N, C-alpha and C positions, 0 to 999 in steps of 0.2 A: 504494500500499499504506500503510494507516494502522497504525502500530504503537504499542505501549505499552512502557514500560521493563520491565514484568513479562514481556512476551513476549520481549524481548531477553535478559533475565537467564536465562530458562528455556532458550532456544536455546543459550546459552553453557554452562549448567550440565549439560544432558543433552538431546541431540537426539532421543532416543527419547521422553522425556517431552514434549518440544515437539511431536513428530509426533502423539502421542495427543491432546494438548489442542488444538493449533491447526490441524492437518491433518485428523485424524479427528474432531475436535470432541467428544471424550469427556470428560464432566465428572462428577466424583464427586457422588453424591446428597447425601452428608453431608460437611461440612467438618471438617477436623481441629480439635480443641479449641483449640489456640493461635490459629487463624484466627478462630474464633467469638468468643473472648474479645477479641481485638484489634478486630474489627468492632463489637462491643457497646460497647467502651470509646470508640471513635471516635464512635459514634452518640450516646452520652450527652454527650460533650464538645460535639458540634455542637448538641445541644439546649440545653446550658448557655449557649453563646454566642448562640443565636438567640432563646431564650425566658427565659433566666435560671434555668431549672430543668431537671430531668431525672428520669426514673423511678428511684426508689430501691428496690432489692431487696437481699435478704440474700446477695449474691454478691461475688466478688472484683472484678468490673468496677466495681461501685458503690463499693467501698472504694477502688479506684484513682482513680476520678473525684473522690471526696471529698478525697483527698490532692492531686490536681491543683487542685481548687477552693481549697484552703487555701494551697498553697505556690506555685502557678504562675499561676493565673487572674488575680490582682491585678497581675501584672507584664506581661501581654501583652494589648493591646487589638486587636481585629481590625476590619478594614474589609470583609473578605470571608471567608466560611467555605466550605470545599469548593468551591474555585474551579477551574473547568475551563479548560485551555489546549490549544491545538493550534498547531504551527508546522511549516512546510515544511522538509524536509531537502534536497530537490531538486524538480525539476518533477514527479516521479512519486510521491514518498513523503513522508509526514509523520509527526511524532512527537506523540503526545497524552498527556495525563495530568491528574490532578486533585490539587492540593495541598490540604493540610488548612486552610490559611488564609493570608491576607496581612495583616500587622500594620500598625498606624497609622504605625509608623516605616519602612514600606516593605520589610519583610523577609518571606521565605518562613517560614511556621510549619509545623512537622511534629511529630507526636506518635508515639512509638514505645513499644510495650510489649516487655519482654524478660524472659527467664528466665536471662539470663547471670549468672554469679556476681558480676561486678564491672561497674559502669558505666564505670569507667576502661578496661576492655578494650573495651567497646562504643565508647567515644569514640575509642580508638585505631584500631579498624577502620573508623570512619566516614571516615577519610582516603581510603578507596578506594571510597566509596559512590557507585555510578553513578546511583541513583535521584535523589539530591540534585543531581548534575551535570545530569541531564536536566531537572529542575524549574528549575534556574538558566538553562538554555538556553531553556526555554519561557517563562519569565517575564521574562527579561532582568535578573534580580536575582541578585547574587553573594553575598548574605548571608542567613543564616537563623537563626531561633530554633528550636532542636532540643530537644524535650522527650523525655527517656527516663525511663520509670517501670518499675520492676521489679515483676513479679507477686509477690503474697504467697507466701512459701515456708513459712509455718507451717501446721501441720495441726490439724484440729479434734480436740479431746480428747473422750474418751468421755463425760465429765461435762458437756460444754458443749452448750447448746442452739444452734440455728442462729443465733438472734439474738446470743447471747453470743460465738459464734465470729466473727460479723461485726464486732462491736465490738472484738474482739481484732485482727482484721485492720486495722481503721481505726487503732487505737492503734499498731500495728506501724510505721506510717510516721512516727510522732512520735519515734521513737528512731533515731539514726543516719540522719537524714532525707536528708542529702547522698549517702549511699550507696544510697538507694532511689528517689529522684526528683530529677532534675537538669535544669536549663535550660542548654543548651550554646550558645555563640556560635560559629557556623560560617561561615567565609569561604573563597571560592575565587577564584583569579585569573581574569581573562578568558582567559589562555593555557590554563589547566587546562580550562576549559569548552570552548574551541575544540578542544583536543586530543581531548576526549571525543567531540565532534560529528564530527570527521574520522574517528575510528575507528568510530563508529556508522554512518556512511555506507557505509564498506567492509563492515561486518558485514551491513547490510541487503541489500546486493548478494549477499552469500553466502547469506543466508536465502532469497532469491528463486531462486537457481540451485542450491541444495543438493538432492541426492537421496540422501544417505547419512545416514540417521537412526540413527546408532549409539548404543549404550548407554554411559553413563558410570557405571560401577559405584560410584565414589566418591561419587555423589550419592544412592545408594539409602538411606542412613541419615543424610543431612545433617540438622544441627540436632538430632541425637539422636532422630529419629523416622523411620519408614519413608516412602519416597516414596509419594504417594497413588496412583501407578499400578503399584505393585509386583505386584498380584494379576493384572494383565492384560499386563504388560510383555513377558514372555518368549514367550507364545504367542498374541499378539493376532490375531484374525481379524475383519476389518471386516464380515463377513456375520453375525457372531454377536451375540447380546444378552447383556450381562454384568450380573449382579446387582450393585448398588451404583453403577452408572454409567448415565448417560443421554446420548444423542447429541443435541446441540442444533444445530438448523439454523442456517445461516450468518446469516440476518437477525436471529434472536433472539440468536445467539452474539455478534454484534458489540456489541449493546446490553448484553449481560450482561458482556462483557469490559471495556467502557468504564466500567462502574461500579466496576471494581477498579483497583488501581494496577498 
C-alpha cells in the first residue's frame, strides 16, 4: 500500500470522506477556491525558481508571489524544487510525498498560504503538523524553512479598476509585513519523527483492516467551509452518477493523487 500524508490525514479527520475519495474514488469536478489559489501560488513559485519569472495576472496569487519574491526569495536558494520522495514503512507499505523544495543549506522548504487571522496562531499550530513530520521522515532532514503567507483580506472598492485593486493588494504586504508573510525556522527531534512513524505504522494497519467508515460531523464545516463531499455524504449510492463528481479509475486515480500532497 502506497500512502500519502493527505490520505492519512483524511482517514483521521473523517472516515466517511476517506471512503468516498479513496475507496469509491469520487473526486469533485471543481476544486474549492482556497485550493485553487494555493495551487496557483505554488505553480508560480516553482516557475520563479526554475525560470526566474512567472505569469503575472491581476489576481491575489500574483500579489502573493510578488510579496514572496520581494521578502523571501532572496533568503532561500534551492537545489531542488518540487522534489518527490518515497520511503518504506515496512515490507508491504510505503509513504510518499512531494516537498516544495530542498534548500542549499540542506533544509526542507515549504510554502503555505493561509486565511488565518494571525501567523502567530499558525506557527503555534505547526507544532502538531504531521505533514512536516512525514517530510522529515521521507527526506531524513529534521529542519525546515517554512514560509507562511496570508491571503489578501482587502476588498476591491467600487471606484477601483482591476489593475488599481491589484496594486492595492501588492502594497498591502508592505505594511505590517511580518504579520502577513513570514519565514519560520522549524526543527524537530529524531525522537519526534520516530514517534510519528511508529504511530503511522499502526494507523496504516487500521486503514487496511477498517470496514467502519463512520461520519465525523465535526469535520463537515472544518476551516470555515463545507466538506467537499457534503452533497453526497448522507445518501451515497455507488451505482448512481452524481452531478459535480467524477469517478476516477484506480490507475488514473493513483497518478492524480500522487500529484497532490
